[in-house]
BALO-596352 format. One record per residue (C-alpha): chain; residue number from 1; x negated, y negated, z; residue in three letters. Coordinates in steps of 0.02 Angstrom, whole numbers, plus 50000, padded with zeros to 5 digits. Layout:
REM BALO-596352
("A", NUM, (X, Y, Z), "ALA")
...
//
This chain:
REM BALO-596352
("A", 1, (44952, 46633, 57005), "MET")
("A", 2, (45010, 46588, 57182), "PRO")
("A", 3, (44890, 46478, 57275), "LYS")
("A", 4, (44859, 46613, 57408), "GLU")
("A", 5, (44797, 46735, 57277), "ASP")
("A", 6, (44612, 46770, 57265), "LEU")
("A", 7, (44517, 46766, 57100), "VAL")
("A", 8, (44407, 46920, 57085), "THR")
("A", 9, (44342, 46904, 56906), "LYS")
("A", 10, (44262, 46771, 56800), "LYS")
("A", 11, (44389, 46685, 56690), "MET")
("A", 12, (44421, 46523, 56599), "GLY")
("A", 13, (44314, 46410, 56492), "SER")
("A", 14, (44141, 46368, 56561), "VAL")
("A", 15, (44167, 46181, 56538), "LEU")
("A", 16, (44319, 46179, 56654), "TYR")
("A", 17, (44270, 46323, 56769), "MET")
("A", 18, (44255, 46290, 56954), "ALA")
("A", 19, (44084, 46340, 57022), "PRO")
("A", 20, (44153, 46469, 57136), "GLU")
("A", 21, (44221, 46564, 56988), "ILE")
("A", 22, (44044, 46606, 56932), "HIS")
("A", 23, (44019, 46714, 57085), "ASN")
("A", 24, (44191, 46789, 57106), "THR")
("A", 25, (44137, 46971, 57101), "LYS")
("A", 26, (44030, 46949, 57254), "GLU")
("A", 27, (44136, 46809, 57337), "PHE")
("A", 28, (44322, 46802, 57286), "PRO")
("A", 29, (44394, 46631, 57296), "CYS")
("A", 30, (44567, 46550, 57307), "LYS")
("A", 31, (44648, 46517, 57141), "ALA")
("A", 32, (44730, 46351, 57191), "TYR")
("A", 33, (44560, 46267, 57238), "LYS")
("A", 34, (44486, 46322, 57074), "SER")
("A", 35, (44636, 46252, 56980), "ASP")
("A", 36, (44613, 46081, 57068), "MET")
("A", 37, (44429, 46076, 57014), "PHE")
("A", 38, (44477, 46111, 56834), "SER")
("A", 39, (44616, 45977, 56843), "LEU")
("A", 40, (44485, 45851, 56902), "GLY")
("A", 41, (44380, 45895, 56747), "VAL")
("A", 42, (44532, 45869, 56636), "VAL")
("A", 43, (44567, 45699, 56717), "PHE")
("A", 44, (44387, 45645, 56693), "PHE")
("A", 45, (44396, 45692, 56508), "MET")
("A", 46, (44560, 45602, 56488), "LEU")
("A", 47, (44489, 45444, 56572), "ALA")
("A", 48, (44315, 45440, 56490), "PHE")
("A", 49, (44332, 45547, 56336), "GLY")
("A", 50, (44188, 45663, 56379), "VAL")
("A", 51, (44165, 45806, 56505), "PRO")
("A", 52, (44080, 45761, 56669), "PRO")
("A", 53, (43949, 45900, 56638), "PHE")
("A", 54, (43910, 46035, 56514), "ASN")
("A", 55, (43928, 46186, 56627), "THR")
("A", 56, (43975, 46216, 56808), "ALA")
("A", 57, (43806, 46284, 56851), "GLU")
("A", 58, (43662, 46219, 56953), "LEU")
("A", 59, (43557, 46206, 56796), "SER")
("A", 60, (43664, 46058, 56744), "ASP")
("A", 61, (43605, 45900, 56831), "GLY")
("A", 62, (43771, 45810, 56834), "PHE")
("A", 63, (43860, 45965, 56903), "PHE")
("A", 64, (43726, 45984, 57036), "THR")
("A", 65, (43751, 45800, 57085), "PHE")
("A", 66, (43938, 45831, 57107), "LEU")
("A", 67, (43913, 45989, 57206), "LYS")
("A", 68, (43783, 45916, 57323), "MET")
("A", 69, (43870, 45751, 57349), "ARG")
("A", 70, (44059, 45781, 57313), "PRO")
("A", 71, (44117, 45622, 57402), "ASP")
("A", 72, (43991, 45506, 57317), "SER")
("A", 73, (44048, 45382, 57187), "THR")
("A", 74, (43865, 45361, 57135), "ASP")
("A", 75, (43903, 45494, 56999), "PHE")
("A", 76, (43987, 45356, 56898), "PHE")
("A", 77, (43834, 45245, 56919), "LYS")
("A", 78, (43724, 45373, 56828), "TYR")
("A", 79, (43833, 45461, 56701), "HIS")
("A", 80, (43798, 45397, 56526), "ALA")
("A", 81, (43982, 45375, 56486), "HIS")
("A", 82, (44029, 45287, 56648), "THR")
("A", 83, (43873, 45189, 56688), "ARG")
("A", 84, (43921, 45026, 56606), "GLN")
("A", 85, (44101, 45031, 56671), "LEU")
("A", 86, (44034, 45059, 56846), "TYR")
("A", 87, (43911, 44911, 56834), "HIS")
("A", 88, (44052, 44801, 56764), "ASP")
("A", 89, (44157, 44844, 56919), "ASN")
("A", 90, (44287, 44931, 56810), "LYS")
("A", 91, (44278, 45088, 56917), "ILE")
("A", 92, (44325, 45059, 57096), "PRO")
//
């Protein structure tokens, strides 16, 4: 899908799904940005062996943290699978 294309229906796995995909019927979104979000989830899973959250919905605390503070590295301080690495200064 070209990066200029708009996504107009919910698709993909909930675990990797960008938050804007949940509301695509009402608010179409660009496919490229959604793909970048999913790639970030994959990178997190490759680096730490677990997903960063269970579902890309506001009911998931870790997802909400990322959505509300996208530029914050504090996420690593609190996530169960990254907390120790963060405190040991192994995550810059």
